[in-house]
C-alpha positions as a printed NumPy array, in Angstrom:
array([[ 87.351, 115.416, 103.938],
       [ 90.549, 113.407, 104.504],
       [ 93.559, 114.933, 102.83 ],
       [ 97.424, 114.741, 103.042],
       [ 99.991, 117.518, 102.745],
       [103.835, 117.441, 102.661],
       [105.543, 119.982, 104.778],
       [109.09 , 120.628, 106.024],
       [109.904, 119.694, 109.488],
       [110.163, 123.465, 110.356],
       [106.454, 123.899, 109.303],
       [105.418, 120.881, 111.417],
       [107.348, 122.172, 114.41 ],
       [105.8  , 125.712, 113.827],
       [102.372, 124.108, 113.595],
       [102.78 , 122.242, 116.871],
       [103.921, 125.547, 118.548],
       [101.468, 128.096, 116.994],
       [ 98.489, 125.794, 116.381],
       [ 97.811, 127.455, 112.978],
       [100.179, 127.893, 110.024],
       [ 99.632, 129.673, 106.683],
       [101.768, 129.728, 103.534],
       [104.69 , 132.072, 103.978],
       [104.9  , 133.645, 100.41 ],
       [108.361, 134.869, 101.232],
       [109.537, 131.277, 101.374],
       [107.543, 129.967,  98.492],
       [109.897, 129.21 ,  95.698],
       [107.39 , 129.301,  92.91 ],
       [106.263, 132.732,  93.844],
       [109.586, 134.537,  94.003],
       [112.055, 132.989,  91.705],
       [112.53 , 135.391,  88.728],
       [113.254, 132.77 ,  86.136],
       [110.583, 130.247,  87.334],
       [107.772, 132.277,  88.809],
       [104.166, 131.221,  88.89 ],
       [102.864, 134.178,  90.687],
       [100.188, 134.937,  88.104],
       [ 98.896, 131.35 ,  88.237],
       [ 98.958, 131.258,  92.042],
       [ 97.08 , 134.537,  92.147],
       [ 94.543, 132.962,  89.758],
       [ 93.968, 129.921,  92.04 ],
       [ 93.911, 132.22 ,  95.012],
       [ 91.125, 134.238,  93.43 ],
       [ 89.172, 131.   ,  92.588],
       [ 89.517, 129.877,  96.255],
       [ 88.089, 133.212,  97.486],
       [ 85.128, 132.827,  95.026],
       [ 84.422, 129.195,  95.863],
       [ 85.375, 128.624,  99.483],
       [ 85.743, 132.225, 100.77 ],
       [ 88.718, 134.138, 102.066],
       [ 90.961, 132.905, 104.923],
       [ 89.472, 133.642, 108.278],
       [ 92.803, 133.806, 109.762],
       [ 94.832, 136.096, 107.622],
       [ 94.223, 138.055, 104.462],
       [ 96.381, 138.011, 101.305],
       [ 97.922, 134.587, 101.841],
       [ 98.591, 131.776,  99.411],
       [ 97.34 , 128.311,  99.395],
       [ 98.552, 125.207, 101.056],
       [ 98.511, 122.191,  98.733],
       [ 97.244, 118.839,  99.554],
       [ 96.458, 115.417,  97.941],
       [ 92.914, 114.005,  97.73 ],
       [ 93.215, 111.432,  95.14 ],
       [ 96.527, 109.675,  94.42 ],
       [ 97.057, 107.09 ,  91.71 ],
       [ 93.24 , 107.017,  91.213],
       [ 92.485, 106.341,  94.871],
       [ 91.593, 108.312,  97.941],
       [ 94.642, 107.302,  99.916],
       [ 97.818, 108.667, 101.471],
       [100.446, 109.146,  98.628],
       [103.252, 106.644,  98.395],
       [106.132, 108.096, 100.365],
       [108.705, 106.037,  98.265],
       [107.912, 108.295,  95.219],
       [109.965, 111.274,  94.518],
       [108.718, 114.912,  94.358],
       [107.245, 114.989,  97.913],
       [110.017, 117.398,  98.915],
       [113.675, 118.174,  98.244],
       [115.634, 114.965,  97.893],
       [117.256, 113.771, 101.096],
       [115.319, 116.297, 103.278],
       [113.252, 115.114, 106.263],
       [109.591, 115.892, 105.562],
       [106.248, 115.57 , 107.352],
       [103.292, 113.87 , 105.722],
       [100.439, 115.351, 107.56 ],
       [ 97.094, 113.617, 107.333],
       [ 94.15 , 116.083, 107.917],
       [ 90.395, 115.936, 108.356],
       [ 88.962, 119.166, 107.139],
       [ 85.312, 120.289, 106.349],
       [ 84.674, 119.83 , 102.596],
       [ 83.698, 123.564, 102.209],
       [ 87.226, 124.734, 103.185],
       [ 89.   , 122.824, 100.393],
       [ 89.079, 123.592,  96.66 ],
       [ 89.747, 120.453,  94.66 ],
       [ 91.332, 120.406,  91.23 ],
       [ 92.972, 118.076,  88.747],
       [ 96.707, 117.764,  89.139],
       [ 97.444, 116.997,  85.421],
       [ 95.252, 119.814,  84.105],
       [ 96.718, 122.302,  86.67 ],
       [ 99.893, 122.056,  84.571],
       [ 97.866, 123.727,  81.672],
       [ 97.354, 126.619,  84.06 ],
       [101.077, 126.733,  85.071],
       [102.095, 126.777,  81.372],
       [ 99.32 , 129.299,  80.315],
       [ 97.905, 126.702,  77.925],
       [ 94.369, 126.339,  76.586],
       [ 92.305, 123.487,  77.863],
       [ 90.182, 122.717,  74.871],
       [ 87.673, 120.089,  73.785],
       [ 89.944, 118.152,  71.362],
       [ 90.03 , 114.45 ,  71.53 ],
       [ 92.595, 113.765,  68.914],
       [ 95.582, 115.4  ,  67.091],
       [ 93.455, 116.593,  64.166],
       [ 90.936, 118.487,  66.419],
       [ 93.88 , 119.832,  68.375],
       [ 95.549, 121.338,  65.321],
       [ 92.146, 122.929,  64.197],
       [ 91.765, 124.29 ,  67.819],
       [ 95.27 , 125.745,  67.787],
       [ 94.686, 127.366,  64.342],
       [ 91.388, 128.936,  65.609],
       [ 93.16 , 130.232,  68.796],
       [ 95.971, 131.737,  66.726],
       [ 93.39 , 133.622,  64.612],
       [ 92.302, 135.581,  67.618],
       [ 93.642, 138.748,  69.037],
       [ 96.147, 138.398,  71.906],
       [ 93.569, 139.688,  74.483],
       [ 90.816, 137.393,  73.129],
       [ 93.164, 134.37 ,  73.176],
       [ 94.383, 135.046,  76.687],
       [ 90.745, 135.607,  77.916],
       [ 89.652, 132.236,  76.403],
       [ 92.7  , 130.502,  77.801],
       [ 92.032, 131.663,  81.315],
       [ 88.294, 130.713,  81.003],
       [ 89.305, 127.286,  79.915],
       [ 91.282, 126.678,  83.096],
       [ 87.997, 126.413,  85.066],
       [ 87.923, 122.766,  83.624],
       [ 90.497, 121.773,  86.263],
       [ 87.71 , 122.006,  88.883],
       [ 85.459, 119.476,  87.112],
       [ 86.864, 116.441,  88.944],
       [ 83.749, 114.24 ,  88.317],
       [ 84.095, 114.066,  84.615],
       [ 87.543, 112.58 ,  83.815],
       [ 89.209, 113.405,  80.431],
       [ 90.938, 110.389,  78.929],
       [ 91.802, 110.661,  75.248],
       [ 94.802, 111.269,  73.012],
       [ 95.144, 114.806,  74.208],
       [ 93.955, 115.023,  77.835],
       [ 94.18 , 112.801,  80.923],
       [ 92.542, 113.643,  84.235],
       [ 91.183, 112.145,  87.404],
       [ 94.132, 110.006,  88.399],
       [ 95.611, 112.781,  90.702],
       [ 93.322, 115.224,  92.479],
       [ 94.945, 117.893,  94.572],
       [ 93.38 , 120.467,  96.843],
       [ 94.108, 123.84 ,  98.176],
       [ 93.036, 125.449, 101.445],
       [ 94.167, 128.393, 103.54 ],
       [ 95.576, 127.299, 106.834],
       [ 96.976, 124.231, 108.691],
       [ 95.286, 123.804, 112.035],
       [ 96.764, 121.525, 114.592],
       [ 93.318, 120.36 , 115.774],
       [ 92.598, 119.07 , 112.182],
       [ 95.694, 116.716, 112.104],
       [ 94.92 , 113.145, 112.331],
       [ 98.378, 111.578, 111.789],
       [101.864, 112.689, 110.917],
       [104.634, 110.554, 109.368],
       [108.184, 111.829, 109.196],
       [110.178, 110.578, 106.16 ],
       [113.119, 111.321, 103.96 ],
       [112.273, 112.656, 100.547],
       [113.569, 110.917,  97.518]])
């Protein structure tokens, strides 16, 4: 599987030196920031990775590395002129990799935001259905509701059936997670300045 990841120059240099790099949870902003932590959601995706692709063979208790598989509806390298590929003005490395399919868990980028926000991914196709679904969810106990919300998140992995209606949109951007960057899987690297 051909995939692309954006990493800091420091990570690229470390990869060249060590040959294998994993996510350093101590440096991951979204895992440690008290006001903006996604630790629960990252633990959830990590558990899904263990169940679907197995645990890391290199280290245990690590967090995923994120990649792009489909960008703007196509299997292609993301456009480096777009923003959000790294902190604005910083030199970044776009690393193109070829990794065995069974080592990558693919998910829908747009629907991943439902996981990040602890939202329910329902079956609504319009506002009226969504209102009824919300009423139904609100009628449940807090525990039942949370259980259903988390079960609904599995829909992010259904990348073959795109959702495109008034409520949901998916399939245009497919991301992936995997455990470790390996230098021997790197096919190309492009250094660029993030916008």
